[in-house]
N, C-alpha and C positions, 0 to 999 in steps of 0.2 A: 588445527583442530578442526576447524571451519570447512577445509577443504575436505579432509577425509570425511565429514557429515555431507556435504554436498555429494560426493562420489559414491555415498550410501543412496541419498537420497534420489541424484539418477538412477540407480541399479532399482531401486525399488517403485520408483512411476515407470520404469521401461516395464519392469515384470508385472506392475498391475495392468497395463494399457493393453497387456497382451490378450486379457480378456474380459476388457471394458472398454467404454467410450467415455468422452470427457463432453457435456453440456454445457457448463460451466467452471471456469477457474476463477476462484475469488484470492486473491494474493492480499492477503490482509495482514501477515505477521510485519513486527516492526518494533522496533527500541529505540529510544532517543537518548540521546546526551546533550546537553546544553551548559558547556562550559569555554572559555578560551581557548582557541584551538593552539596555541602554542604547549596547554597542558596537557593534551591529550594525547596519550603514549599510541604508536606505528599499531600494535596488535590491536587497541578499541576501536583504530580509524579503519582496521581491515574488518574488523568483528561488524562494526555497525554498514558497513556498503555491501557486506556478505548476506547479512539479513536482511536489510532495507532495496537493496537494488538489486545484488547478483542473485540470490533466490527466486526473485519472482521472474527474472530475467529469463533464465533455466528451466522451472516452471513452465511458462509459458512455451519457450522452444519445445517442451518434451512434449507438451499436451497439443499442440497445435496442428497437427494432421488430423488427428480423433475429433478437435475442434472444428476443421474445416468440414470434414464429413458430415457432423452434427449441424453445421451453420451455429455455431456455439457461442459464446459470449466470453470475455475476461474480462472482471471487475478488479483492477488493481485500487485499493486503498490508500491514498498517499496522505497528505496531508493539508492544513491551509498554508502549512511554511514551505510548500511547493510553487507557491503563487505571490509569497510576499519575502521579506528578507529583513530578521531578525538579530538582533546582537546574540552571542555566544551560540547561533544555529547553523553556523556555516556548513559544518559536516552533514549535519540532520539536513538540512534545508539541500544539500546536493543530493544526498540520496533520495530523499522523496521529490526533488524534483524530476531527479533522472529518470526515478519511475514514471512520473507523470508525463516526461517527453517519450519516453520508450513508448508507451499508450499511445500517445498520438501518432507517432510515427508507425507502431506498427499496426493501427486501426488503417493506416491509408494503404499499407500493404497487403492486408487481408481482406480488406472491405468488399472485393470482388468474390471472395470465396464464401461471403455472407457470414464471419466473423466480424462479432460487435466487439470494439473495446472501450471499457470507461474506467475514466480516472475519477473517483469520488474524493475530495481534498475535506476533511471534517477539521474542523476546529476543536476547540478544548473541549474533551468527552470524557465522562468521570468513568475511568476505567482503571485497573490495576497498572497500567502504562506509568502514571505518574510516582509510582509504590518507591522507586531507587532516584528519583530526583529531586530538585531540590524546593520545586515547587510543583503547585496542584492548583487544580481547577477551586474558584472560589467556591463556596456552597450555597451561596445565591443562584436561585437555579436557571435565573433568566442571563448567567454568565458561562452555563458549559451546557453541552449536548448530553442527551444518554444514548447508551448504545443500541439501544429500543430504536432511535431514532435513524441513526448510521443502518441498521437491519431493514428498517422498513423502506428508506432511499435504494438501498441493493434490489429490494424487492419491487418494488415501483422502477426502476431503470431495468430490471430484467422484463418489463410485461409494457412497455413504449412499444409504438409502434413507430420502430423507426429506430436512431442511436442517439444517446445522450453521450458525447463525448466526454465531458467534463461538468464536473458539479461540484459546486462547492457549498458546504453546508457550515453555517455559522450560528452563533446564539445572538441573541438581541445587545446584549451587553459586553463588554471586557471584563474580566476577575479573574485573579489569579492570587494563592496564598500563599508566601512563603514558608516554608517549613524550618 
């Protein structure tokens, strides 16, 4: 099913690019799964990889010529998990660190053309991401970020004279609530 969705996405993006240019591509879709790896089905593994890693790589590829013409910017919203290792996070971490490393390598490849590439690695952020998970950010405001904080960081990254290639944003304290 995901392969069919990716094919339709490719077709729609190519059609859209015939009449539009891309200045900024923000790859921010993502799903989480934090279970023992042996309990995760192959279809769930493929789904997580397709959404968190394959789709942003394909979108970047499809938009790259336009981004080069515009001296554009790709921003990949990864996760703090891309920078560390946590129990029950092997699959999620693999997808997010893969996206982060893709961004670092892509920047080296396209920097001469003027394209900037940034990975933003947010920690616990109060979003619907946690709705289907076994845990959520603590209610203590010092233990999670707000979506507005990430949006402001995207804005700031876009307006830097230079390139921020990697940015980790974390709350001051750690705190989760089990459901």
